N, C-alpha and C positions, 0 to 999 in steps of 0.2 A: 749285729744290728750295730753300729757304729754311730757315734755322738760326738758333734765337736765341741767338746768339753776343755774348759782351758787346765793345762799342768797341773798336776796335783790333786785334781778332784779325786773323790772318794768318795760314792753311794752308799752309805751305811745307814739308813735309816732307821730309827725308833718302830716299836709297833703303834705309839702314837702318832708320830708322824705320817707312817702307811697312812692310817686313819683319818687321822684330821688333814694333812697336806694334800693327800693326793686322792684318796677314794672321796671323801666328804667333796671335793671342790669338783671331782668329776661329775657326781650325782648332782651337783649344782648348777653343773654346765657352766661354772667359772673356770677363767685360765689357770693355768699350771704355768711358772715358769721356774726351771726350764721342764718342759714337754716331755720326761726322757723315758716313760715306762709307755710301752707299747698293749693296744689291745690285741689279745692273741686266744683264739677257740684251744682252750690248752687239749681237749680231750681229743684229737687226732693225734696228739703227738705224745711220744715217749719221753720222758724226761730226760733223756740224754740228747736227744733231738732240739732241745730248746734253745742251745748256742746258737748266736745268731740270730734268732727271732725275739728272744726278750732281752731286757736291759739286763747285763750280766756286769756283775762287780765282785771278783772273787771267784768262787764258788759258789755265789748265790746267783738266781737268776729272779727278775721280777716283772709283772705283766697284769693289766688287768684281763679279766674273761667274765663271762655273763655265768650267774647263778647257774647251776644245775644239779640234776637227781644222777644222772648219768656220770660216771670219771672213768669210761672204760677207753684205754687208748690203743693202739693199732699193736701192740706186744703184751698187756697187762693192764690194770685196774690200780685206782689210788682208793686204799679202804680207810676209814676214820679209824683213826685210836684216842685213847682219853676217853673217860666217864663224861664228858660234855662242852661244850663251848667254855673257851677261857676267856672271862670279861676284860674289855681294854679301858684304861683309864688315862681321861688326861692328869697334865699335871695338876689342876684346880682340884680333881678326886669325882669328876662328872664320869660316868658310863658313856663312852663315845662309841663302842665298837665289841664285837665279838673275834675270837681267834679259835680256829679250828684246824686239828693236825691231822695229817693223812699220811699213810706209809705207801710205797708203790711197790705192788707185786706183778710178776710175770706170770701169765698164766689166765686161762679164763675164767674162772669161778673163785669163788672165796673158798672152798674146799681144795683146790687144785694149784692153787698159786703157792709162787715161791716170793718170799721175803725178798726186798733189796735193801739195798742201805739208802735210797730217794726219800725223802720226806718234802713235805708241802706243808706251809702254814697258810691258810686261807682267812683272809680279813675280809669282814664285812660290816655295814654299818648296824648298830643295835635299832631294834624293830621300831622304835620312835622317831629315830633320825631317818630311816628310809621312808614310815610311811609319812611321814610330813612331807618329802620331795614329792613321792608318788602322788598325794592328793595335787601339789602344785603344779606338776610337770602333767597330768593328766586334763587341768583346765586350760592349758596354754596350748597344747596341741597333741590331738591324739595319735599323729602318724609317726610323729618322732620316735625315737628308741628310747624306753624306759629304762634310764640309767641307775635307777635306784636299784635294778637286779643285778648290779656289777659286783665283783669283789675283785682285791687284790692280791695275789699271789706272790709267796716267798719257796722258790724251792731250790736246795741244796740238798749234794749228796754225804754222807759218812758223819762223819762226827763235825763240821760246822753248823755250830748252834747258834742261838741270839746271843753269846759274849761278847762284849764290846771287842777283846782282841782276838777273836778266833777269826780264821782267815784270812791275816796280814801277813803278806810275804815279804821276806827281808830283801833288801838289796845286798850285793857282792860287799861295799862297803859296810854297811849293817852290821852284814857277818864278820866281817875282819874286826870291826871295832867291838862286837861281844865276845869276840873270841879273846882278846886282851886282856890278861889276869892283873896287870900293874901300869895302870895308867904314868906311873913316875917313871918307868922305862923309856918312855916317848919323848924323843928328843926332836923338838921343833927347830927350823934354820931360825938366825937371828935377822 
């Protein structure tokens, strides 16, 4: 998936930004600029097939998907891990959403699957947010898609986690500057 973004644009949203700026706006049918996260039915796709279908930044892919109980793909399944959903709080301290973690397993069942290094974080609105959206939506038009059933997902492989500096690739020039151990030895032209 290719977007016409300005030079230097880097998509590295925080959990709060994913919930407030993207998912909340989608459920309220509000415009989101830039509109760069695509709708994608995750479960027919294996995680390595997301490149070109989801918004990719570095080793992370982002997309909206419908909430579903079935997390089975062509080659395996997404298995939740962690004790419970992790709450997402706004900068003002209000609970705005929930995050659930999944690991991808190759195989057909929980007992026979082989764990991979693929991780998915699934963000959804808090129940209070989604229930008010659902009731206002049903009053408008029952034929429309119920956007309160959407989640936004972040999928990545390996050790690429939520750290602010993870996944940053250095340019050749950056590597040259970092390899210099003494800047006093550099002579600049007059």
